[in-house]
C-alpha positions in Angstrom: 43.2 28.9 -19.5 42.3 25.9 -16.6 44.9 24.7 -14.3 44.4 20.5 -14.1 46.1 19.3 -11.5 45.3 15.8 -13.7 46.9 12.8 -15.4 46.0 10.7 -18.3 47.1 8.3 -20.7 47.0 8.4 -24.0 46.4 4.5 -24.5 42.9 5.3 -23.2 42.4 7.9 -25.0 42.8 5.4 -28.4 41.0 2.7 -26.8 38.0 3.6 -24.9 35.0 3.8 -25.5 33.1 7.7 -25.8 31.7 7.1 -22.3 28.9 9.7 -23.3 27.7 8.4 -25.7 24.1 6.6 -25.8 24.8 3.7 -27.3 23.8 0.9 -29.2 19.7 0.9 -28.6 17.5 -2.5 -27.4 14.0 -3.0 -28.7 12.0 0.7 -29.2 15.3 2.4 -28.0 15.5 4.6 -30.8 12.1 5.2 -31.5 11.2 8.3 -32.9 8.6 9.4 -30.2 10.9 8.9 -27.9 13.1 11.7 -29.4 10.1 14.4 -29.9 9.7 16.4 -27.0 6.0 17.1 -28.0 5.2 12.9 -26.7 4.7 12.3 -23.1 4.6 8.8 -21.8 1.8 8.4 -19.4 0.5 5.8 -17.1 -2.5 3.4 -16.6 -5.2 4.7 -13.5 -4.7 3.5 -10.3 -6.4 0.8 -9.5 -8.6 0.0 -6.8 -6.4 -1.3 -4.8 -4.1 1.4 -5.1 -6.7 3.8 -4.3 -7.4 2.1 -0.7 -3.6 2.1 0.0 -2.9 5.7 -0.4 -6.3 6.5 0.9 -5.3 4.4 4.3 -1.4 6.0 4.2 -3.3 10.0 3.5 -5.3 9.0 6.7 -2.6 8.7 8.9 -0.3 11.5 7.9 -0.1 14.8 9.7 -0.5 17.0 7.3 -1.0 20.1 9.8 2.3 20.3 10.5 3.8 23.3 7.9 7.2 23.4 9.4 9.0 22.1 6.9 7.3 24.5 4.4 8.2 27.2 6.3 11.4 27.2 6.5 11.7 25.8 2.9 9.8 29.8 2.3 11.8 31.2 4.2 13.9 34.3 3.9 14.2 34.1 -0.2 16.1 36.7 -2.3 15.2 36.4 -5.7 13.3 33.8 -7.8 15.0 31.7 -10.2 14.8 33.0 -13.7 14.0 31.4 -16.9 17.4 29.8 -17.7 18.2 29.0 -14.1 14.4 27.7 -14.3 14.6 25.8 -16.9 17.6 23.2 -15.4 14.5 21.2 -13.5 12.3 23.8 -11.2 9.8 24.2 -14.7 9.5 20.6 -15.4 7.8 20.0 -12.3 5.0 22.6 -12.6 2.4 20.4 -13.2 2.6 19.0 -8.8 -0.6 20.5 -7.7 -2.4 21.1 -3.9 -4.1 18.1 -4.5 -2.2 14.2 -4.4 -3.6 12.0 -7.6 -4.7 8.9 -7.0 -1.6 7.5 -8.4 1.0 9.1 -5.8 1.6 7.9 -2.4 0.6 10.8 -0.1 3.5 11.0 1.4 5.6 11.4 -1.2 3.8 13.8 -3.0 4.2 15.6 0.3 7.6 15.4 -0.1 7.5 16.5 -4.1 5.5 19.4 -2.9 7.8 20.1 -0.4 10.7 19.9 -2.8 8.7 22.0 -5.3 8.4 25.2 -2.7 12.8 25.0 -4.1 12.7 27.9 -6.0 15.4 30.5 -5.6 18.1 32.7 -4.3 17.4 32.0 -0.2 19.5 33.6 2.7 20.6 30.8 5.5 21.9 33.9 7.1 24.1 36.8 6.1 27.0 35.8 4.4 25.9 32.5 3.4 23.3 31.5 1.0 21.8 29.1 -1.7 20.5 28.5 -4.9 17.9 25.9 -4.9 15.5 24.3 -7.3 17.9 24.2 -10.1 19.4 21.0 -9.5 19.6 17.3 -7.3 21.3 19.6 -4.8 21.8 22.7 -3.4 24.7 25.5 -4.2 25.8 27.8 -1.5 27.7 30.7 -1.5 29.6 31.6 1.5 31.3 35.2 1.7 35.1 35.4 2.6 37.4 38.1 3.0 37.4 38.6 -1.0 34.8 37.3 -2.4 32.6 34.0 -2.0 33.3 30.4 -1.2 30.7 27.7 -3.8 30.1 24.5 -1.8 29.1 21.9 -4.2 28.1 22.7 -8.0 26.0 20.5 -8.4 25.7 17.7 -11.2 26.4 19.2 -14.2 28.0 22.0 -16.3 24.6 23.6 -17.7 23.2 23.5 -14.5 26.4 25.4 -13.0 26.7 27.7 -15.3 22.7 28.6 -15.0 23.2 28.7 -11.5 25.8 30.9 -11.2 24.5 33.5 -13.4 21.5 34.1 -11.4 23.1 33.9 -8.2 25.7 36.5 -9.1 23.6 38.9 -10.4 21.3 38.6 -6.9 23.7 37.6 -4.1 24.8 40.8 -1.7 28.3 41.4 -3.1 27.3 39.9 -5.5 30.1 41.7 -8.0 33.0 39.7 -5.7 34.4 36.8 -7.4 34.5 33.1 -6.5 37.7 32.6 -5.4 37.5 28.8 -3.6 35.1 25.8 -4.0 34.5 23.0 -2.2 33.6 19.1 -2.9 31.7 17.8 0.0 32.3 14.5 -1.0 32.3 11.8 -3.8 29.5 12.2 -5.6 28.1 13.8 -8.9 26.1 16.1 -8.2 28.1 18.1 -5.4 30.9 18.2 -8.1 29.9 17.8 -11.6 29.5 21.7 -12.5 32.7 22.3 -10.9 33.8 23.6 -15.0 31.2 25.7 -15.2 32.1 27.4 -12.2 35.8 27.3 -12.6 35.7 29.1 -16.5 34.4 31.7 -15.3 36.9 31.8 -12.4 40.2 30.5 -13.7 42.1 30.9 -10.4 39.8 29.3 -8.3 41.3 27.3 -5.4 39.3 24.1 -5.1 38.7 21.5 -1.8 37.7 18.4 -2.1 37.0 15.7 1.1 39.9 13.4 2.2 40.5 10.9 -0.9 37.8 12.1 -3.2 39.2 11.4 -6.1 39.9 8.1 -5.4 36.2 7.2 -4.3 34.9 9.1 -6.9 36.7 6.5 -9.8 34.7 3.9 -8.0 31.7 5.0 -8.2 31.6 6.6 -11.5 34.3 5.1 -13.3 34.4 1.0 -12.0 31.4 -0.1 -12.2 30.5 3.5 -14.0 28.5 2.1 -16.9 26.3 -0.6 -14.8 25.8 2.3 -12.2 25.0 5.0 -14.8 22.4 2.7 -16.2 21.0 1.9 -12.9 21.1 5.6 -11.6 18.4 6.3 -15.2 16.0 3.5 -13.2 16.5 5.5 -9.6 15.6 8.9 -10.5 13.2 7.9 -13.1 15.7 9.7 -16.0 13.4 8.6 -18.7 10.4 9.0 -17.3 7.9 12.0 -18.2 6.9 14.6 -16.1 3.0 13.9 -14.6 1.2 12.8 -12.8 1.9 8.9 -13.5 5.9 9.3 -13.9 8.1 11.1 -12.0 7.3 13.3 -9.6 10.3 13.4 -7.0 13.7 12.0 -6.3 13.4 12.7 -2.6 16.7 15.3 -2.2 14.6 17.5 -4.5 12.3 17.0 -7.2 14.8 15.4 -10.1 18.1 16.0 -11.5 18.9 18.5 -14.0 20.4 16.9 -17.2 23.6 17.8 -18.9 27.4 16.8 -18.9 29.1 16.9 -15.7 32.9 17.3 -15.8 35.5 17.4 -13.1 38.5 18.8 -12.0 40.6 17.5 -9.2 41.1 19.4 -6.3 44.0 21.5 -5.6 43.5 20.6 -1.4 42.3 17.9 0.2 40.7 18.0 3.8 41.8 15.8 6.7 43.8 14.0 4.6 46.5 13.6 7.2 44.4 11.6 9.2 42.9 14.5 11.5 39.1 13.8 12.6 38.9 17.6 12.6 41.1 20.2 10.6 41.1 24.1 10.8 41.5 25.5 7.2 41.4 29.4 6.7 40.4 30.1 2.9 40.4 33.8 1.8 40.2 35.2 5.7 37.3 33.1 6.3 38.4 29.9 9.0 36.3 26.8 8.4 36.5 23.4 10.6 36.6 20.5 8.6 36.0 17.0 10.2 36.4 14.3 8.2 33.1 12.0 7.7 34.1 9.7 5.2 32.2 6.4 5.5 28.6 7.7 6.3 26.4 9.0 3.7 29.8 8.6 1.1 32.9 6.5 1.3 34.7 9.9 1.0 32.6 13.3 2.8 33.7 16.1 5.0 31.0 18.5 7.2 32.1 21.7 8.8 31.5 24.3 11.0 31.9 27.9 10.4 32.9 29.7 14.1 32.1 33.1 12.8 29.2 32.4 11.5 27.8 29.7 13.9 26.7 27.5 11.2 27.1 24.2 10.9 27.5 23.0 6.9 25.9 19.1 6.9 26.9 18.3 3.6 25.0 15.6 3.0 25.2 13.6 5.6 21.5 14.7 6.8 18.6 16.3 4.8 15.0 16.3 5.3 14.4 12.8 5.2 16.2 9.1 5.7 18.6 8.8 3.4 20.1 5.3 1.8 22.3 2.8 3.4 22.6 1.3 0.5 21.8 3.0 -2.8 19.4 0.9 -5.3 21.7 2.8 -8.2 24.6 0.6 -6.1 27.9 1.5 -4.2 29.5 0.6 -1.6 27.4 0.0 1.0 27.1 2.9 4.0 27.6 2.3 7.6 24.9 3.0 9.1 26.6 3.0 13.2 29.6 5.0 11.6 26.7 7.5 10.4 25.3 7.9 13.7 28.5 8.3 15.5 29.2 11.1 13.0 26.2 12.7 13.6 26.6 12.2 17.3 29.8 13.9 17.2 28.7 17.3 15.5 26.1 17.6 18.1 28.4 16.9 20.8 30.9 19.4 19.0 29.1 21.9 17.6 25.0 21.7 18.8 25.7 24.0 21.4 27.3 26.9 19.3 25.3 26.2 16.1 22.5 28.7 15.5 22.2 28.2 11.5 22.5 24.4 9.7 22.9 24.5 6.0 23.3 21.3 3.6 23.5 20.0 0.8 19.8 19.4 0.4 16.8 20.7 1.7 16.2 24.1 3.8 18.3 25.0 6.5 17.1 24.7 10.3 17.6 27.6 12.4 18.2 28.0 16.3 20.2 26.4 18.7 17.1 24.3 20.4 15.5 23.4 16.7 19.1 22.3 15.1 19.6 19.9 17.9 16.1 18.5 18.3 17.0 17.8 14.3 20.2 16.6 15.0 19.2 13.5 17.1 16.1 12.0 15.6 18.3 12.0 12.6 21.3 10.4 14.8 18.5 8.1 16.0 17.0 6.8 13.0 20.7 5.8 11.1 21.1 4.4 14.7 17.6 2.7 15.1 18.1 1.0 11.1 21.5 -0.2 12.5 20.5 -1.4 15.7 17.4 -2.7 15.5 18.3 -4.6 12.0 21.1 -6.6 13.9 18.8 -7.3 16.3 16.5 -9.0 14.0 19.5 -10.6 12.1 20.3 -12.0 15.5 17.2 -13.7 16.4 17.5 -15.5 12.6 15.5 -12.8 10.6 16.5 -13.0 7.4 17.4 -10.7 4.6 14.9 -11.1 2.7 12.3 -10.9 5.5 14.4 -8.2 7.8 12.9 -5.0 5.1 9.5 -6.3 6.3 10.3 -6.3 10.0 12.2 -3.8 10.8 8.8 -1.6 9.6 6.8 -2.9 12.8 9.1 -2.5 15.5 9.6 1.9 14.6 9.5 3.8 17.3 6.5 6.6 17.6 8.7 9.3 17.7 10.8 8.3 14.8 7.4 7.5 12.3 5.6 10.8 13.3 8.9 12.7 12.5 8.6 13.9 8.4 12.5 14.6 8.2 13.1 10.8 9.1 10.3 9.1 6.6 12.0 6.8 3.5 11.9 9.1 0.5 15.8 8.1 -0.3 16.8 5.7 1.9 13.8 3.0 3.1 13.8 0.8 6.2 12.7 -1.9 4.4 16.2 -1.5 1.6 18.4 0.1 4.3 17.7 -3.1 7.0 19.0 -5.1 4.3 21.9 -2.8 3.7 23.1 -3.6 7.6 22.4 -7.3 7.1 24.4 -7.6 4.0 27.4 -5.5 5.4 27.6 -7.8 8.7 26.8 -11.0 7.0 26.6 -10.7 3.2 24.0 -11.5 0.1 23.5 -15.0 1.4 20.8 -16.4 4.3 22.5 -19.9 4.8 19.8 -21.8 3.9 21.2 -24.2 1.3 18.4 -23.4 -1.2 20.1 -20.1 -1.8 23.9 -21.3 -2.0 24.1 -21.6 -5.7 20.5 -21.2 -7.7 20.5 -21.3 -11.5 20.9 -18.9 -13.3 18.2 -16.1 -14.1 16.7 -17.9 -17.6 17.6 -21.0 -16.4 15.6 -20.5 -13.1 12.7 -19.0 -14.4 12.3 -21.9 -17.4 12.5 -24.1 -14.4 9.4 -22.5 -12.6 7.3 -21.7 -14.7 7.2 -25.6 -16.0 6.9 -26.1 -12.0 3.7 -24.0 -11.9 2.1 -25.6 -14.8 3.2 -23.1 -17.5 2.8 -19.9 -18.7 -0.9 -19.8 -19.0 -1.5 -21.2 -15.5 0.4 -18.9 -13.7 -1.1 -16.0 -16.2 -4.6 -17.6 -14.2 -3.4 -16.8 -10.5 -1.9 -13.8 -11.6 -4.9 -12.5 -12.7 -6.8 -13.2 -9.6 -4.0 -11.9 -7.7 -3.5 -8.5 -9.6 -7.2 -8.1 -9.3 -7.4 -8.3 -5.5 -4.2 -5.9 -4.9 -2.0 -8.8 -4.1 1.2 -7.3 -6.2 3.8 -8.0 -4.9 4.0 -11.8 -5.1 2.2 -11.2 -8.9 5.2 -9.3 -9.9 7.6 -12.3 -8.5 5.7 -14.7 -10.7 5.1 -12.9 -13.6 8.9 -12.0 -13.6 9.8 -15.8 -14.1 7.2 -15.7 -17.3 8.6 -12.7 -18.8 12.1 -13.9 -18.9 11.3 -17.5 -19.7 8.4 -16.2 -22.7 9.9 -12.6 -23.5 7.3 -12.8 -26.8 4.5 -13.8 -23.6 2.7 -10.1 -24.8 -0.2 -11.4 -21.8 2.2 -11.7 -19.4 4.8 -8.8 -20.1 1.8 -6.1 -20.2 0.1 -7.5 -17.2 3.8 -7.7 -15.3 4.2 -4.2 -16.7 0.7 -3.3 -15.1 2.1 -4.5 -11.7 4.9 -2.9 -11.5 3.0 0.2 -12.2 0.7 -0.3 -9.3 3.3 -1.1 -7.0 5.2 2.1 -8.1 2.1 4.4 -7.3 1.6 3.0 -3.9 5.7 3.2 -2.9 6.6 6.5 -0.7 10.2 5.8 -1.3 10.9 8.3 -4.8 13.4 5.7 -6.0 11.5 2.5 -5.8 8.5 4.7 -7.5 10.9 5.5 -10.3 12.5 2.1 -10.5 8.9 0.3 -10.8 7.7 2.9 -13.4 11.4 2.8 -15.5 10.5 -1.5 -15.7 7.2 -0.9 -16.8 7.9 1.4 -19.4 10.3 -0.5 -20.7 8.8 -3.1 -20.8 6.2 -1.7 -22.8 7.9 0.5 -25.0 11.4 -0.3 -24.5 14.7 1.8 -23.1 14.0 5.2 -23.9 16.6 8.2 -24.5 17.9 10.1 -21.5 20.1 8.3 -19.6 22.9 9.8 -17.3 26.4 9.4 -18.2 28.7 9.6 -14.7 31.6 9.0 -16.6 31.6 11.9 -18.9 34.9 12.7 -21.4 35.7 15.7 -18.7 35.5 12.9 -16.3 38.0 9.9 -17.5 40.0 13.0 -18.5 40.3 14.4 -15.0 41.4 10.5 -13.3 44.8 9.5 -12.0 47.0 7.7 -14.2 46.2 4.9 -12.2 42.8 4.6 -11.9 42.3 5.0 -16.0 44.5 1.7 -16.0 42.1 0.4 -13.8 39.5 1.3 -15.8 41.6 -0.3 -18.8 41.4 -3.6 -17.1 38.0 -3.7 -16.1 37.4 -4.2 -20.3 39.7 -7.0 -21.1 38.1 -9.8 -22.1 40.2 -12.6 -20.5 39.7 -16.0 -22.5 41.1 -14.2 -25.1 44.0 -12.9 -23.2 44.9 -15.7 -21.9 46.3 -16.5 -24.7 48.5 -13.3 -25.2 51.2 -11.5 -22.6 53.1 -8.3 -22.9 55.1 -5.2 -21.1 54.8 -1.9 -21.4 56.1 1.2 -19.9 54.1 4.2 -20.1 56.4 7.7 -19.5 55.5 10.9 -18.6 58.0 13.4 -18.3 56.2 16.7 -18.1 54.8 15.0 -14.4 57.9 12.8 -13.8 55.6 9.7 -13.9 56.3 6.3 -14.9 54.2 3.3 -15.0 54.2 -0.7 -15.8 51.5 -2.1 -17.8 51.7 -6.1 -17.6 49.4 -8.8 -19.2 49.8 -11.9 -17.9 47.6 -14.7 -16.8 44.1 -12.6 -18.9 44.4 -10.1 -16.7 45.9 -6.3 -16.9 47.9 -5.4 -14.1 50.2 -1.9 -13.6 52.2 -0.5 -11.2 53.9 3.2 -10.7 57.5 3.0 -10.9 60.7 4.7 -10.5 62.0 3.9 -14.3 61.1 2.3 -17.2 61.6 -1.4 -16.7 64.6 -2.9 -18.9 62.7 -5.7 -21.2 59.5 -4.3 -21.6 58.1 -5.4 -24.9 57.4 -1.1 -25.7 58.0 1.6 -24.2 55.1 4.9 -25.0 56.7 8.5 -24.0 53.9 11.5 -24.1 53.6 14.1 -22.0 50.5 14.3 -20.1 48.9 17.2 -21.0 48.8 15.5 -24.4 47.7 12.7 -23.1 44.5 14.8 -21.9 43.9 16.5 -24.6 43.5 13.2 -26.4 40.9 12.0 -23.7 39.2 15.1 -24.5 39.8 14.8 -28.6 41.4 17.8 -29.5 44.5 15.7 -31.0 45.7 12.2 -32.2 47.8 9.7 -31.0 48.8 9.9 -35.1 48.9 13.2 -34.5 51.4 13.3 -32.2 53.7 10.9 -33.7 53.9 12.9 -36.2 54.2 16.3 -34.4 57.1 14.4 -32.4 55.4 14.8 -29.7 54.8 11.1 -28.9 57.2 8.4 -29.1 57.8 5.0 -28.7 60.3 2.4 -28.3 59.7 -1.3 -28.8 56.7 -3.5 -30.1 53.5 -0.8 -31.6 52.0 -4.5 -31.9 51.5 -4.2 -28.1 48.7 -1.5 -28.9 47.0 -3.1 -31.1 46.5 -6.3 -29.6 45.5 -4.5 -26.2 42.7 -2.9 -28.3 41.4 -6.0 -29.7 41.5 -7.7 -26.0 38.8 -4.7 -24.6 35.1 -4.8 -24.4 32.6 -2.2 -25.4 30.6 -1.6 -22.5 26.8 -1.4 -23.6 25.4 1.5 -22.2 22.0 0.0 -22.6 21.7 -3.3 -21.5 19.0 -5.3 -20.6 17.5 -5.0 -16.6 13.5 -5.9 -17.7 13.2 -8.3 -20.8 12.1 -5.5 -23.6 9.7 -5.9 -26.1 10.3 -6.5 -29.3 9.6 -3.4 -31.9 6.1 -4.7 -32.6 5.3 -5.2 -29.4 6.7 -1.7 -28.8 4.9 0.0 -31.3 1.2 -0.7 -30.6 1.7 0.3 -27.0 3.2 3.9 -28.0 -0.8 4.2 -29.7 -1.6 3.9 -26.1 1.1 5.3 -24.1 2.1 8.4 -25.2 0.0 11.2 -25.4 0.4 14.8 -27.6 1.2 16.8 -24.5 1.7 16.3 -20.6 -0.6 15.9 -18.3 -1.0 18.7 -15.4 -2.7 19.2 -12.6 -5.6 21.3 -12.3 -3.9 23.6 -9.5 -0.6 24.0 -9.2 0.9 24.2 -6.0 1.3 27.7 -6.0 5.3 27.9 -5.5 5.3 31.4 -7.1 2.4 32.9 -5.7 3.8 32.0 -2.3 6.4 33.6 -3.1 
């Protein structure tokens, strides 16, 4: 049996919506074509303006620098087998050696680089990585009696296939996995944990400080909104072709399947210490708290006996997000820069190997130091220059454009500081927001109308939709896509049935996507274009899976319940409820008052509560996983209640079900979507004539 150091709550199980369900579709979301694998969405060609833009970008790039490709190909032990390659890598076989006109050349170069990741690689004797099966790498570090897995990927399916493949080819692969380390609180670094733990039930799990509570914040409390937005950022519903998803910056893409989570047995740096030495099965590892950089909970590490730095996700071969488009807490670029500097100061004169959760390793002391310095200074540049501009009166809307004008040559010419994941534009705005908030102090922006009302007035002021369209068509022909997008967005919000405006807006987003160096920007633009044309398609990512929900602290689960309360309905009700979990010795008092649901951990049940519900935590977990019902627990005597059980029915009546497919762009009606399917669906994906030659290289 898999041991879960978790808590759960019965009332969540009977009241919460199925978090892994696809939900109700809007527009064409349930179209049969979206579910038919033989059909592929294919966008329009690049316009002359986009071709010119991308040609200019290509002319500015140093393609002769092949160092990153050499590092990515180095020390291959075995190429992926069919099962592991099917998780991700084989979906990007269309990537060729010639940049398509529909992709920014810098981004396509990153896609080619990520496409090289296709197997098990040696970092050094005792450290190995599997790359190409998911967004992250699965890393293996040898101990006295087995292996430590660093970051078990995003999904159960990808982790299982990757683990099976690795154990066939690792030197000493017959040894067990004795420990897992979650470097930080993002799903691609813990989501496959159950696959590892099912194979090795005695595995000991280590996580960064406060990882579970921070994971809850990102994947549950705002999980419904974040999952929908994540699908845009990572192009989860886009087709794999030259007019669809070509890359996700950290790798070509993200594996699909079930996200799982097992609460760590031990959190590193939990006592507030910056550094903590931990011996895991005979191997000393020094963990350094890096929380508040790339993630609110994160740790990097140094393995003295192997002269190896574990960089987690604090560094990768590109610039990361200070603000991530999917939505998350804004990150501290200054702390990020200082953390890399501290790693450099502490370990830089010792380390001969640097491996991380994404991208290839860096070898040799001099290379590692140079790499870390540029990474350090890139985040420092974003922080310091954004504030210099802000302190000079540059507002948020302008700061993303201005920071690109002051980029130093040394940073601009280095491939591994490019904005594939986090662009300078939106990272500068993130720094502005962290210090000054969203408001730029212009009174006109203090309290704008709601989007629909504002769009209606804009269209009226601009002389109506026909007038806007006439001007937009002219600007579109001239390649002035940014403002065309702004203007037509107002028209389509005000008049969702205006097909001419809708289709031109989709065309505009598409060209902006083709020009984008940032993978997230491309995927957002192309996802918006696709949904404007054919509606929401299947394939969205779900971070708040049933397994994640079942493995959360009870306070977090109750907090999640509180986000689902309809305050206008709830204001007419009030109650207090004790929730008693005797097998873990915990009691919670839940109170509904003033339209808000509160909870607090208490030493003993409160007298005068309207209801006391008692059941064992293990049974609550089983309920959350759908293995037993509350009715069955009552009938078997495993659950008991005292007081007014109508409280549960009242609570259920006050909770809303989140729509996992809420509207981001105005969605088409069925007739418009059906008309566009005949245009944009093809019988098979488009492939490049010349494959990048990944297997030939290997």
